[in-house]
C-alpha positions as CSV (number, residue, x, y, z in Angstrom):
1,M,0.0,0.0,0.0
2,A,1.6,3.4,-1.5
3,F,0.1,5.7,1.3
4,R,-2.0,5.1,4.7
5,C,-4.7,7.7,6.3
6,G,-7.1,7.7,9.4
7,K,-8.1,4.7,10.8
8,A,-7.1,2.3,7.8
9,G,-3.3,3.6,8.4
10,L,-3.6,3.3,12.3
11,I,-4.5,-0.1,11.8
12,L,-1.8,-1.0,8.8
13,T,0.8,0.3,11.6
14,Q,-0.1,-2.0,14.4
15,L,-0.8,-4.7,12.2
16,G,3.0,-4.5,11.2
17,Q,4.4,-3.7,14.6
18,S,2.6,-7.0,15.6
19,L,4.2,-9.2,13.0
20,R,7.3,-7.9,13.4
21,C,7.0,-8.9,17.3
22,S,5.7,-12.0,16.3
23,S,9.0,-12.5,14.3
24,T,11.5,-11.8,17.4
25,A,9.3,-13.9,19.9
26,A,9.6,-16.6,17.6
27,A,13.2,-16.1,17.1
28,A,13.6,-16.1,20.8
29,A,11.8,-19.3,21.3
30,Q,14.2,-21.2,19.1
31,P,16.5,-23.1,21.0
32,P,20.2,-21.8,21.4
33,R,22.7,-22.8,18.8
34,M,25.7,-22.7,20.9
35,K,29.6,-22.5,19.1
36,T,33.0,-22.2,20.3
37,F,35.3,-19.9,19.3
38,S,38.8,-20.0,20.6
39,I,41.0,-17.5,20.1
40,Y,44.5,-16.2,20.4
41,R,45.1,-14.0,23.2
42,W,48.3,-11.9,23.8
43,N,48.6,-8.4,25.3
44,P,51.7,-6.5,25.3
45,D,50.9,-4.0,28.6
46,K,51.4,-7.8,30.5
47,P,54.6,-8.7,29.2
48,G,54.3,-11.5,32.3
49,D,51.8,-12.9,30.4
50,K,52.2,-15.6,27.9
51,P,50.4,-15.7,24.9
52,K,46.9,-18.0,25.4
53,M,43.6,-19.3,23.5
54,Q,40.9,-17.9,25.3
55,N,37.2,-19.6,24.5
56,Y,33.9,-17.6,24.1
57,E,30.6,-19.2,23.7
58,V,28.3,-17.5,20.6
59,D,24.4,-17.8,20.1
60,L,24.3,-18.5,16.3
61,N,20.9,-17.8,16.5
62,D,21.8,-13.9,17.5
63,C,24.7,-13.8,15.5
64,G,25.7,-12.9,11.4
65,P,26.5,-15.6,9.4
66,M,30.8,-14.8,9.2
67,V,33.5,-15.2,11.7
68,L,33.9,-11.5,11.7
69,D,30.2,-11.3,12.5
70,A,31.3,-13.2,15.8
71,L,34.2,-11.6,16.4
72,I,32.4,-8.2,16.3
73,K,29.5,-9.7,18.9
74,I,32.2,-11.0,21.4
75,K,33.9,-7.3,21.4
76,N,30.7,-5.6,21.9
77,E,29.1,-7.9,24.0
78,M,31.5,-10.0,25.8
79,D,34.8,-8.8,26.2
80,P,35.8,-5.3,24.9
81,T,39.6,-6.2,25.1
82,L,40.0,-8.7,21.8
83,T,41.8,-6.7,19.9
84,F,41.4,-7.3,15.4
85,R,41.1,-5.3,12.9
86,R,38.5,-4.7,10.2
87,S,37.1,-2.1,8.3
88,C,34.9,-3.0,4.8
89,R,33.3,-6.2,6.0
90,E,33.1,-6.9,2.3
91,G,36.4,-9.1,1.3
92,I,37.8,-5.7,0.0
93,C,40.1,-3.9,2.1
94,G,42.2,-7.1,3.7
95,S,42.1,-5.8,7.0
96,C,40.4,-8.8,8.3
97,A,42.6,-11.2,7.4
98,M,43.9,-14.1,10.4
99,N,44.1,-17.4,10.4
100,I,40.3,-19.6,10.9
101,A,40.6,-22.8,11.5
102,G,44.3,-23.5,10.1
103,A,44.0,-21.7,7.0
104,N,44.9,-17.5,5.6
105,T,42.0,-16.0,5.2
106,L,39.5,-13.0,5.5
107,A,36.9,-12.9,8.7
108,C,34.3,-11.4,6.5
109,I,33.6,-13.7,4.0
110,C,35.0,-16.6,6.4
111,E,31.6,-18.6,7.0
112,I,30.9,-19.8,10.3
113,D,31.1,-23.6,11.1
114,S,28.4,-24.6,13.2
115,K,29.5,-28.1,13.5
116,A,33.0,-27.5,15.4
117,A,34.8,-25.2,17.3
118,T,36.6,-22.8,15.4
119,K,40.3,-21.6,16.3
120,I,41.0,-18.4,15.1
121,Y,45.0,-17.2,15.4
122,P,46.2,-14.2,13.9
123,L,48.7,-14.3,10.5
124,P,51.1,-16.9,11.0
125,H,55.1,-16.4,11.2
126,M,54.9,-12.3,12.0
127,Y,55.3,-10.1,14.7
128,V,52.3,-9.9,16.4
129,I,50.9,-6.3,17.8
130,K,48.0,-7.6,19.9
131,D,45.9,-10.7,20.0
132,L,45.0,-10.6,16.2
133,V,46.4,-7.8,15.0
134,P,50.2,-8.9,12.8
135,D,52.6,-6.5,12.5
136,M,52.5,-5.5,8.9
137,T,55.6,-3.0,9.0
138,N,57.7,-5.6,7.0
139,F,55.1,-6.5,4.8
140,Y,54.5,-2.8,3.2
141,E,58.3,-2.1,3.4
142,Q,58.9,-5.0,0.8
143,Y,55.8,-4.0,-0.8
144,R,57.2,-0.4,-1.3
145,S,60.7,-1.2,-2.9
146,I,59.1,-2.6,-5.9
147,Q,57.9,0.8,-6.5
148,P,54.5,-0.3,-7.4
149,W,53.5,2.8,-9.4
150,L,53.9,3.6,-13.1
151,Q,57.6,4.6,-14.4
152,R,57.7,6.3,-17.5
153,D,60.3,9.2,-19.0
154,D,57.6,11.4,-20.3
155,L,56.0,11.6,-16.3
156,K,56.8,15.2,-16.1
157,T,56.3,16.4,-19.6
158,M,53.2,14.4,-20.1
159,D,50.1,17.1,-19.9
160,S,48.8,15.7,-16.5
161,T,45.1,16.4,-18.7
162,K,45.6,13.4,-20.3
163,E,46.1,9.8,-19.7
164,Y,48.4,6.7,-21.0
165,L,46.4,4.6,-23.1
166,Q,46.2,1.0,-23.4
167,S,44.8,-1.9,-25.9
168,E,42.2,-3.9,-24.5
169,G,43.9,-6.9,-25.2
170,D,47.2,-5.3,-22.9
171,R,44.7,-4.5,-20.2
172,K,43.5,-7.7,-19.9
173,K,46.9,-9.0,-19.3
174,L,47.0,-7.4,-16.1
175,D,43.4,-9.1,-15.0
176,G,44.2,-11.8,-11.8
177,L,47.2,-9.5,-10.9
178,Y,45.3,-6.2,-9.8
179,E,43.0,-7.6,-8.0
180,C,45.6,-8.3,-5.1
181,I,44.6,-6.6,-1.7
182,L,47.7,-6.7,0.3
183,C,46.1,-8.7,2.9
184,A,49.4,-11.1,3.2
185,C,46.6,-14.2,3.5
186,C,49.3,-16.0,0.9
187,S,52.9,-14.5,1.8
188,T,52.3,-15.4,5.8
189,S,51.0,-19.1,4.4
190,C,54.6,-19.6,2.4
191,P,57.1,-22.0,4.0
192,A,59.8,-19.7,2.2
193,Y,58.5,-16.5,3.3
194,W,58.5,-18.0,6.8
195,W,62.0,-19.0,7.0
196,N,63.3,-16.2,4.6
197,G,61.4,-13.4,5.4
198,D,63.4,-10.6,5.5
199,R,65.1,-11.3,2.6
200,Y,62.4,-13.3,0.4
201,L,59.6,-11.0,-0.9
202,G,56.9,-13.5,-0.8
203,P,53.9,-14.4,-2.8
204,A,52.0,-10.7,-2.8
205,V,54.7,-8.7,-3.3
206,L,56.4,-10.3,-6.4
207,M,52.9,-10.6,-7.9
208,Q,53.0,-7.3,-8.0
209,A,56.2,-6.7,-9.2
210,Y,55.5,-9.2,-12.2
211,R,52.1,-6.8,-12.5
212,W,54.3,-4.2,-13.4
213,M,57.2,-5.6,-15.1
214,I,54.6,-6.4,-17.6
215,D,52.6,-3.7,-17.8
216,S,52.2,-1.6,-21.6
217,R,52.7,1.8,-20.5
218,D,55.5,1.0,-18.1
219,E,59.0,1.8,-19.1
220,A,61.2,0.5,-16.1
221,F,61.2,-2.9,-17.1
222,E,65.5,-3.6,-16.9
223,K,64.9,-1.8,-13.9
224,R,62.6,-4.3,-12.0
225,A,64.0,-7.4,-13.5
226,D,67.4,-6.1,-11.8
227,F,65.9,-5.5,-9.0
228,L,64.7,-8.7,-8.8
229,K,67.9,-11.0,-9.6
230,D,68.6,-12.0,-6.7
231,K,68.7,-15.4,-5.0
232,Y,66.3,-14.4,-2.0
233,K,64.1,-11.7,-3.1
234,L,62.2,-13.9,-6.2
235,Y,64.4,-17.0,-6.4
236,K,63.4,-18.3,-2.8
237,C,60.1,-19.7,-4.3
238,H,59.8,-23.5,-4.3
239,T,56.4,-23.6,-6.3
240,I,54.8,-24.9,-2.8
241,M,51.6,-23.6,-4.1
242,N,50.3,-22.3,-0.5
243,C,49.9,-18.9,-1.6
244,T,47.5,-20.0,-4.6
245,K,45.5,-22.3,-2.5
246,T,44.8,-19.8,0.6
247,C,43.9,-16.6,-1.8
248,P,41.1,-15.4,-0.6
249,K,40.2,-13.7,-3.7
250,G,41.4,-16.7,-5.7
251,L,44.3,-15.6,-7.0
252,N,47.4,-17.2,-8.7
253,P,50.4,-15.9,-7.3
254,G,52.4,-19.3,-8.4
255,Y,51.7,-18.4,-11.9
256,A,52.9,-14.9,-12.0
257,I,56.4,-15.8,-10.1
258,A,56.7,-18.5,-12.4
259,E,56.3,-15.9,-15.4
260,A,58.5,-13.3,-13.4
261,K,61.1,-16.1,-13.2
262,L,61.3,-16.7,-17.3
263,L,61.7,-12.6,-17.2
264,V,64.1,-12.2,-15.0
265,A,66.1,-15.1,-16.7
266,G,66.1,-13.9,-20.1
267,L,64.2,-16.9,-20.9
268,Q,60.9,-15.0,-21.8
269,E,60.5,-11.5,-22.9
270,K,58.5,-8.6,-22.7
271,S,55.7,-8.4,-24.9
272,K,55.5,-4.9,-26.9
273,P,52.9,-2.8,-26.6
274,E,49.7,-3.5,-29.3
275,M,49.2,0.7,-28.9
276,K,51.1,3.7,-28.2
277,A,50.6,4.5,-24.4
278,T,50.3,8.6,-25.7
279,A,48.6,9.9,-28.7
């Protein structure tokens, strides 16, 4: 009904309120579906306390379907000291990356398993700031080191009101690469990164290095390839493929690294642009 007036409107309003109350009462009448979440806890303000696992009981009848929903409910209603990162709740920002039930993923897109207790840890083999919050400093510094931006000789002279051109075919070559959200799920699932995280760049950063190496508009291929000519930065990848298995965006860092190795070794050449970047 598009409008309400007089007694009819009042009756419709009361009817709607009655239906909502009935629905709420029906939900409340359901038997509780209790779920145990065992969560890693560590507080730097209490250096004498060792890390521990703390259990929380959540009624799934009164909780959203994702693990992040449960974490927010625990923090809001049970324990405000629980610390974790989150932002978009849509699998876009990568903030809520953590290890859930033994796999690195995003809490916001990880459905709650109602059949068994779920253990939640911060991303593995990284320094922990607090609870589920890892220190991403080294990861971001490694990303900065590959200079992830367009590099051209004419950047300073290019008309800032114009764009660099790229053919549809060259653009499609970047599919499966640019979508990376830098959540670090792949890098922190990689044994080579666990062992050599200070020197090996890891799957996420190497995939972005490859993304810029093959961009038809970029003119710094030799510089980028020379930077990766190192027995640790690139070649410590042993093709274990944990990275591809765990990526929450369904990307394939392992393939990108393999292609980057061919380019750096000179066994494959960068394709020539299908069209000029400047008109």
